[in-house]
N, C-alpha and C positions, 0 to 999 in steps of 0.2 A: 890430549890424544879425545879424550870421549866427547868433548863440547866440539870440536871439530866434525867429528863420526852423528853425533845428533843434529848439526846446523845441512851433514851431508845429506841425511833421512829426510829432515825435513823440507830438502828443497825436493825428492824424490816425492815426497807426499801432498805438494801442493803442487808439482807437475799433475799426479795423476789427479788433483780436486782440480785443474785446467780442462783438462783431458774430457771428464765425467759432471761438471761443475750442473748439466741440465740431466742429469741421473737425483733418487732419491741419496744420497750419500750423508747420512747417518753415521755422527761423533760412529758408536761403534762399529759400523762397518768399516769405515775406512782405520780405527781403531786397528781391528782384526784381522784388513789385512795387511796389518804392517810390522805385527805380533805387538802388541801394545796393549794397551787399560783402555778402555774408555779417558780413564783421572788422568794417564798421564799424556795420554796425547795432549787434552786439555792443556794441560803444563807448558808443555810442547809448545805450543801456539804462543801461552802465553809468554813466554820465557822470550819465544823467536819471531814472535809477529807483533807481542806487543798488544793481540787483540786477540776475542775469545775466538773458538774452532767457529761459532755458526756465525758471527757476525761478519768473520771473513771468508764464506762461505755465500753469507748472505751480500755480502759486496759483490765478488766472484762473479755473482749471476747479476746484480742491477749493472756492473762495467762493461758485461758483454750484452744487455739487452736493451741499455741502451745507446750504443752502436747500429742493432736492428733498428733502435727509435726512431734514431733522425736517418737514415742512408733507407725506410721503407715507409712504404704507408700502412704496413700491416698493422691492424686493432691492437692494441694495448693487450688486452685478454688474452691476447693467440702468445702475441709474445712473451708476454710473465709466464706462462705455459712450457710456451720453447724452450725458455733457462732457468726451468727446475721448482718455479714458484705453483706455491698447491692453488693459487686466482689472482686475477686483478688486485686487489684486496690486501690480500701478500705482501704485491707484489711495489704494491702503492706505499705502502706502509715502508717499506726497507728502501724505497727511491725517498721517500723520504724524509730520513733518517739519513742519509745521507749524500741528499743533494738541497735538504729544506722546499722543497714544493713539490709538487705534484708529477707528476710524468708527462698527463694530456699539455701544463705550461712550463715544462722543459720543452718539447717535443715543440711548440707552438715558437719558444724564444730561439732553439736553436733554427728553425726553416727560415725567420728572419733575417738570417748571417746567411745563409746560403742565396 
């Protein structure tokens, strides 16, 4: 029963994050919004997503940024900031972690496919 309830709440938390990923979403802010301590919310992420809160948020931001990157000619720095990254360096670091290449390289390869 408790496990099912936590899973349901986890779904609401991730939905909230998907709707607000481009904002400053600290672990503390999200935990407070849902009535948890940051430590407990961190444990929930490890348990139900098998990933840290920070990595989940970064992956979410990268995922949405990739869509804009591939389908527009917007500058990478603008895309980074539009999707919640502090700057293009932070975006590049998260991008390389997920895709193993720089955003500019990924964009070039993706455009060759279209």
